[in-house]
N, C-alpha and C positions, 0 to 999 in steps of 0.2 A: 787694460791689464795684459801683460805679455803672457805667452803660453807658459814660459818658465815660472812666472809668478803664480799663475793658476795652479800649476803642478805643485809648487811649494805649499800653497794654501790648502789644496785638497789632501796632500800627503800629511800635512800637519794634522788635519782632522782624522785621517786614517791612522796616524800614529797614536792619537789619543784613544781610538777604539782598540788598537792593537795592544796598547799598554795595559788595558784592563784584562787582556787575555794572556799576558806575558807568562803567567804561571800555568797557563793551559796549553803549553807547547806540545803536550803528548796526551792523547786520548785513549791509548791502548787498543786502537782499531787493528783489524787484520792487516798485516804487512806494513804497518805504519813505521816510518823511520824514527829514530830517537829525536828528542827535542833539538831544534835548530839544525836539523839535517833535511836535505831536500833531494829527492830522486831526480836524476837528469835523464830526459828522454827526447827522442826525435823521430821524424818520419817525413813523408808518409808513403814512400815507395822504396824498394830495395836499392835502386840507383841513387836516389836522393839521400838515403841513409848512409850509403857507402861514402859519398862525397863529404857528408857532414863528419862522419867518423874519421876520415883521413885528414880533415882540417883541424882536428883537435887531438893531436898526439898526447897521450898521457892523461887525458880527461875525456875519454870517449863515453857516449851515453850508455846507461844501464838498461834503458827501456826503449822498445821500438813500437811504433803505431801501425796498426793494420785494421782492415775493415771487412766485414761480411754482412750479407743480407740473410735474414732468418729464413727466407724462402729458398735459399740456395747455399747449402752448407756441405756440399760433397767434397770440396777441395781444401778444407780447413788444415788438415795435416800437411798436405803438399805445400800450401802457402807458408805455413809456419816454418817448415824445413828449409825454405829458401834463406831464412835468417839463421836458424839454428846450425845449419851446416857450416856457416862461416864464423858465427859468433856463439859458441856453445852455451854460454850462460845468460844470454839476453832474456829480458823479462818482457812478455807481450802486454801491450795495452790495446785492447780490442774494442772497436766500435761495432756494435751489433744493431743493424737497422731493421725496423719493421714498419717503415713509412711507405707511402706511395700506394698506388692502386694498379691492379693488373686485370687480366681477363676474368679472373675468378673472384674479384672483389678486393676490398681494402686489406692490406697485409696485416694491419693491427687486429682487425676483426677475425681474420683467418687464424691468427696465432692464438687468440684466446679460445677459439673453438677446438684447438688441438691439432690443426692441420699440419703444423710444423714440428710436432713433438718428436718424431723419430729423428729428424735432422738435428734438433737441439740436444737430444740425448747423445747422439754420435759426437757432437761438438763437445759436450761436457766430458765424455770419456776421453776424447783426444786431448783436451786441456788437462784433465786429471793426470794423464800418463806422461805429460811433459816433465814432471818431477821438478817443478819450479814455481815460484809465485806468478800469478796471472791476474791482470786487472781487466775487468769486463764492463763495458758501458752499454747496457741494453737501452735501445731507443735514445741514443745520445742526441743532445739539443732538443729535448722533449718539448720545450716551450717555443721553438721556432715555427712561425707560421708556414715556412717552406716545407716542414715535415707533416703538418696537419694531424698531430696526435691529439685525439680526444682525451681529456684528462682521465675520465673514468675508465676508458678502455686501456689507456696506457698503464695505469696503476695495476689493473688486472693482468695485463701482459707481463709486466715486470715481475709480479709475484709468481706468475706461472713459470717463467724462466728460472727464477730463484728456486722454486720447488723442484723442478726437473733436475737442476744441477745438484741439489741436495740429495735427491734420490739416487743419483749416479755417483754420489760420494766425491764430487769434485770440490773437496775442501780447500784446495790450493787456489781457488778463484775468489778474488775480492770483487764485490759488486760496487760499481760507481754510478751514482745518479748524476747525470751530466747536463748542466744548464748552459744555454747560449746567452752570453751577456747582451747580445743585440736583439733578443726575443722578448716574449711576454714577461713582464716584471712580476706577475702574480704567480710565482713559481710553485708555491706550496699546493696549488690545486693538483699538481702532478706527483705529489710525494707519496711513495708506496708505504713509508713508515720506517722508523729507525731499525726495526728488526730485520728488514730486508736490504738495508743499505749499509755498506762498510765505509765508503768514502763519499764525499760530495765532489763533483767535478764542475769545472767552468771552462768554456771556450772563449778566448779573447783575441780579437783581431784589430779593430779600429783603435787608433790612439786614445780616443775619448772613452772607450770601454775600459781601459786600464784603471781609470780614476773615477768612473761614473758612480752615481749613487746606487743604481741597481747592483753593480758589482760589489760595492762595499756592504750593501744590505745582505746580499747572498753570503758573503764571508762572515758577517756577524751572525747570521742565522745558523751557519755551520757550527760556530762556536756554541751557540745555544743548544744545539743537538749533539754536541760533543763528537763531531766528525772531522777528520782531517780532510783537506782539500787538495785535489790535483788540478793544475791547469792542463787540461787534456789535449787541447789544440791551441796553438798560438802562432801568429805570423804577422809581420808588420804591414798590414793591409793598407794600400794606397801610399805607403812610405817606401818600402823596399830597403835596399842597402846601398844603392848606387851613389847616393849623396854623402856617403862616408860619415863625417862628424855630425852633419845635420841629421842624417838618418838615425844615428845613435842617440842624439839628444832628443829627438821627437818621439821615438818609440822604445828603443832598447833601454835607455836610462830609466824612464819611469816604470817600465815593465819589470826590470830586475830589482828596482827599489820596492815595488809591490811584493815581489817574491820574498825579499829579505826582511821586510818590515812587518809582515803578517805571519805570525808563528803557526797559524793553522794551515798554511800552504806547505805541503810536504812533498810536492812533486810538480814538475813542469815538463811539457813536451813541445818542441819547436818544429814547425813545418819548414823544411829547408828546400823550397821549390822556387823555380822561376814561373810565377803564375801567368806570365804573358804567353806561355805556351799552351794555355787552355782558354778557349774562346769565352767560356762562361765567366772566367775570372781574369780576363786579359788586362784589366786596369788596376790589378792589385799590386803589381810591381815584381821585381826580382828580389826574392828573400834569401837567396843563397849566400850564406855568410862568407864563403870562400872566394867570392868574386870581387870583394872590396877589401883592400888591405887594412884600411882604418877600422872598419867594423870587425874584421877578423881578429885583429890584434886586441881590440877591446873585449871582444867576446872571449878570447883565450884567457885574458886577464881575469875576467869575471869567473870563468870556470875553474881557475886555479884557487879560488877562495875555498876555505874549508867547509863551507856550507853544503856543498854538493856531493851526492853519492854517484860516482861514476862506475863504469864497468871494471870490476875487479873480483878476485876469487872469494872475497869475504862479504860481498854485498848481500847475499841471501841472509847471512847471520845478522846483519844490521836490521833486516826486516823481520827478524824473528822466525825465519823459515828454516827448519832443520832438514837438510838433505844429506843422505848418507853416501850417495854414489853418483852425483852429478859430474859430468865431464867438465874439464876446465879448458881455458884457452884465452888468448889475447886478441883474437880477431881473425880475419881471413888471411890466408897465405898470400904473401906478396908475389 
């Protein structure tokens, strides 16, 4: 069976699942786009974001990706301003990690003991004062063994962060519970509960993850819990863009088919990096859409479809966020 035949077979099964939810294209979650609309995002550094932005005139991303560690939150405002100064209306999608160990013990244990409360409260106030929708992923990729999150401790940590943000009245922050498609499949062990989660999220990298049973099970479970889904991180791992049409056929085509065929998917974020520049990910390939003419043109064609919400003055309203005095703009000065 060819790769394309496999894709058709799996997407046929996915379409059947999606058909049962066609009437459930809107759950009423915080900052959820209208039915059949999908937020467009990218990252995951200022330089990579700028190149991606410049490559897509007229269809620039509405969302940018950024990361912080719960043990070090002193520079939140400074890091956000690197984007806001050039793109005044951008919406942050923030990965907040509390994985790993340090000289004072495991970060997840220290968080639930309250050691990071002051920094988390400062972060909540900084995000509250941005006067825009914000998406936050506490303990993203919770099920990845590379993070080492204990399910019980993770749930307690997620709830604690949620409570601190609520106390600081950071009501403009939507909480995403973010799953790694290549991690432990028994994801509900880490679930904090519907009352603490606004969106479900999934990170997708390998081609097989796009159409895997764990991915489809996660999406089906999101429907059961009436939660919209954001693809919070995605990049054509081990495929890249340099093979042009082949790269598009092996990764981008099934990826965007998944986005368009599953009504519960309401956002995607693409990592526009040359992974070869990083030793840890050196075999992932060059994922920068602007370096291959074939991929770039097809990507532009995809982004011109009415499905996607790009950067524009009315995008907050589409998400149900009422802002009275946000500044406007079209991007950085040339």
